[in-house]
N, C-alpha and C positions, 0 to 999 in steps of 0.2 A: 962552505964557502961558494961552490959551483952553483949549489941549489939557490943562494942568496942573488947570485948575480942573475941566473935564469929567472928568477922571480920579478927583479927589477926591470930586466928586458922585457918580460911579458907585460908587466905594468905599463911601461913605456909605449908598448905597441897597442895595448888596448884602448879603443877610441873612448874619449873622455865626453861622453854624451851629456851627463848632467850638467857639467860646467859649461859646455860649448852651448847646450840650450838655454842655460841662464843668460849667457853672454849675448846671444842672439835676440832673446826676448828684451833683454835691457836696451841693446842698440835700437831694436824696432820701437819701443815706447819712446826712446830719447829722440828718434828721427820724427815720429808722429807729433811729438810736442812741439819740435821746432817747426815742423812744415805746415801744421794746420793754423796756427796764428799767422804765418807769412802768407800763406794763400788768402787768408781773409783780407789782409792788408793790400796785397799784389793784385787781386782779380781786376779791380777797376782798370788800374793802369795796363794790366796784361790785355785788357779788353781794347783800350786805346792803342796799344802798340800792334794788335792784331791789324788795325786800320790805319796806322800812322803813314804808309806810303800813299794810301788813298786820300787821307785828310790833307796832306802835302800837296798832291795833284791837284786837288778841288781849289786850294788857296791859290797856287799858282795860276790856275785856269782863270779865275776870278780877277786876280791882279792884270792878267793880260786882257782880259775882256773889258777892264775899266778903261784901258788905253784906246779901245776901238772908236772910230768916228761914229757920232750919234748916240752913244752909250751914256746914260746919265746915272749918277749915284745920289741916292737919298741919304738922310742923316743916320738912318738905321743901318745903312750899308747894302740895302737894296740896289742892284743894277737893273736898269730897264732900258728899252729902246722903242719908241713909238714907230710902228711901221706904217700906220694908217690912222688918220683921225679926220674923215671927211665931213663930220657934221658937229662942228665946234658950238653950236647954239643948242644941241641936245644936252640933257642932263649928264652929270656924272655920278657913278656910284659912290656912297659914302660908307663909313665903317660898320653900318648895321643894314646896308642894303641887302635884298635878295636879288639875285640878277640870273638871268638866262645867258648862256655863253658857250662857244664852241671853244675847244681848248686840246692840246696836245703837252705831254709831259715826256721829257728826255733826261738822261743824265750827261756828264760831260764826256763819256765816252761814246755818245750816240745810241746807248741802249734806250729804247723805247719803253716807258712804263705805261703810259695810255696815249693812244694815238687817234686823232679825229674824233673825239667825243663831241657830239653833237646837242645842242639845246640842253646842256646839263644845267639844272636849277641849283644855285649855291648860294647859302646865306653867308655873306662875308664875314659877319660876327664869329662863325664856327669854322672858317678856313684858316690854313697856316697863315701867319703873320705876312709873310712876303707876297702870297698870292693876293691877299686882302688889300694890302698897301698899293700893289702895282696896278689892281684893277681901277684904282681911282685915278690913274694918270691919263686915262682916255675917256671920251664921251660914248654915249651909244653908237654902235656901228664901228667903234675905233678897234684897231688890232695893236696889241702891244706884246713884246717879248721881255720876258721877266727872267733874270738871272738870280736866284734866290739862294743866299749862304745857308748853310746848314742851320745856323742859329736862328733863321727866319723860316725854317722849313719844318721837317718832321723831329728835329732834335731841339726846338725851341724851349720845350718845357725844362730841359735840363741845362740850358745855357746860362741862366741866371743863378744857378745854384752851384755848389759844389760837385755836381754829378755829371758835368760835361764829359768827363772822361769815360763815363757809362752810357755814352749816347748808343741809342739802339737802332735808329733808322725807322723804316716803316715795313711791316709785313714779315715773313719768314723767310730766312735765308734758302736759296735754291728753288723758290717758288716764282711763278711769273709775277711781275710788278714789284718785287723785292726792292727796296731801296736801302742800301748800306749806310751805316753811320756815316756822318761828316760829309754827306752828299750835297752838292748844289743841285737844285732844282731848276730845269730849264722849261719856263712854259710859254707857250705861244697861245694868247687868248683874244678872242674876239668877242666883245661885250655886245650882246644882241639886244638886251632889253633889261630894264630896272622894273622888277615885278613889284617890289615894295621897298620903302625907306625904313 
C-alpha cells in the first residue's frame, strides 16, 4: 500500500515533458495560424495608424491655410498664393512645359527638404501634380507659394486606388530629405523661363 502511494506521489512530481511539449507545440501552431492571416490584413492599416497624428496635423494645417488672405484653392484641392507676378504679358507654363525655376520645399513643421535650389530644369509632365498645376498660376518671373496636399504630392499614385492607407511618402525614413506619408508639401517657386512647351 505504501509503495503504491509512493509511486503515485513520484509520478505526480515527475515533469510531464511529453504532454507539455505537445501542448506548447499545439498552441504555437494555433497562434501562428491566427496571427499570420491577421497580419496580412492589418499591415496596411497599421502603416496608416503609425502616421495618423501626422496625417491629421496636415489636414488641420491645410484647412487653416485655406482661410488665410490671398490663398486660393483649385478644384483639385491645391492651395496657392501668388507672391509676385510682375510680367502678366509673359507666357505661362502649360502641363507639358519644361521650365527653369528657383524653388524651396518645406513641410508643415518647417523642416527644410530642399532649400534655395537655383535654375532647376523641370518637365512639368513628370512633376508631382500639385507642383505642375501650381506653376501654371504665374507667368515667367512670377513667384508662387504652393500648399500641396499629400494626394497631389508624393502619395498621389496611391490616392485614387484602395492603397492610400499604404502611402509611403518619399525617400528613406531617417535620411536627409525624407518626406513622411500624408505630408503637405510647401513649395515656393519662381518660374524663370519656359524652355519648351
